[in-house]
C-alpha positions as CSV (number, residue, x, y, z in Angstrom):
1,M,51.5,120.4,-99.4
2,T,52.1,116.8,-100.4
3,Q,49.8,114.2,-99.0
4,L,51.4,110.9,-97.9
5,T,50.4,107.9,-99.8
6,F,49.7,104.5,-98.3
7,A,53.2,103.3,-99.1
8,D,54.8,106.3,-97.3
9,R,53.0,105.9,-94.0
10,P,54.1,103.6,-91.2
11,A,51.5,101.0,-90.2
12,P,50.5,102.6,-86.9
13,T,49.3,105.8,-88.6
14,L,46.7,104.1,-90.8
15,P,43.3,103.2,-89.2
16,I,43.1,100.1,-91.4
17,F,45.8,98.6,-89.2
18,N,43.9,99.1,-85.9
19,D,42.5,95.5,-86.0
20,I,45.5,93.8,-87.6
21,A,48.1,92.1,-85.4
22,P,51.3,94.2,-85.3
23,H,53.5,91.3,-86.5
24,I,51.3,90.9,-89.6
25,A,51.5,94.6,-90.3
26,D,55.2,94.6,-90.0
27,E,55.6,91.6,-92.3
28,F,53.2,93.2,-94.7
29,F,55.2,96.4,-95.0
30,K,58.4,94.3,-95.6
31,Y,56.6,92.4,-98.3
32,H,55.2,95.6,-99.8
33,R,58.6,97.2,-100.0
34,E,60.0,94.1,-101.8
35,N,56.9,93.8,-104.1
36,P,55.4,97.2,-104.9
37,K,53.8,95.8,-108.0
38,V,51.2,93.9,-105.9
39,Y,49.9,97.2,-104.4
40,Q,49.9,98.8,-107.8
41,L,47.8,96.0,-109.2
42,F,45.5,96.1,-106.2
43,R,44.9,99.8,-106.8
44,E,44.4,99.2,-110.5
45,Y,41.9,96.4,-110.1
46,A,40.0,98.3,-107.3
47,S,39.9,101.4,-109.5
48,R,38.5,99.3,-112.5
49,L,35.8,98.0,-110.2
50,R,34.8,101.5,-109.1
51,S,34.7,102.7,-112.7
52,Q,32.1,100.0,-113.3
53,G,30.0,101.2,-110.4
54,I,31.1,98.3,-108.1
55,F,31.9,99.8,-104.7
56,H,31.8,96.7,-102.5
57,Y,34.2,93.9,-103.4
58,G,36.4,91.7,-101.4
59,A,40.1,92.4,-101.0
60,K,40.7,88.6,-101.1
61,A,39.0,88.4,-104.5
62,I,41.2,91.2,-105.8
63,M,44.3,89.3,-104.4
64,E,43.1,86.2,-106.3
65,R,43.0,88.3,-109.4
66,I,46.5,89.5,-108.7
67,R,47.6,85.9,-108.3
68,W,45.9,85.1,-111.7
69,H,47.9,88.0,-113.2
70,F,51.2,86.7,-112.1
71,E,50.5,83.0,-112.7
72,V,48.6,83.1,-116.0
73,D,49.2,86.5,-117.6
74,Q,52.9,86.8,-116.6
75,R,53.6,83.1,-116.3
76,S,55.4,83.8,-113.0
77,A,54.2,80.8,-111.0
78,D,57.2,81.1,-108.7
79,F,56.0,84.5,-107.5
80,K,53.8,84.2,-104.4
81,V,51.0,86.4,-103.2
82,N,50.6,85.9,-99.5
83,N,46.9,85.5,-98.3
84,N,47.8,86.9,-94.9
85,Y,48.2,90.4,-96.4
86,A,44.8,90.8,-98.1
87,S,43.4,92.6,-95.1
88,C,46.3,95.0,-95.1
89,F,45.6,96.5,-98.5
90,P,43.3,99.5,-98.0
91,A,40.1,99.9,-99.9
92,Y,40.8,102.3,-102.8
C-alpha cells in the first residue's frame, strides 16, 4: 500500500490545516504546485536539522534559509518565497 505524501493530499485532510484560513490553504497549494522546489528544500533543511539533533526549529526560520538559497546561492532574486505560507509547511 502506498502512503500519500503531503503533496498528494488535499488541504482538508491534513491536521496541520485545521487552524489555517481556508483561502490561505488554497493559495498555498496553488503556490506549492507551481513551486515544488520550495517544499523539497523545506524537507531537506528540516531533515538536516534533525540529523544534528535539533527537533524544535521555526518554520519561518527555515523559510528564510530557503529565501537565502534562492537569492544568494542561486542568484534568483526575482523568485519570491511568500511568508504567508510558512505555517502551511508541515514539520518534518
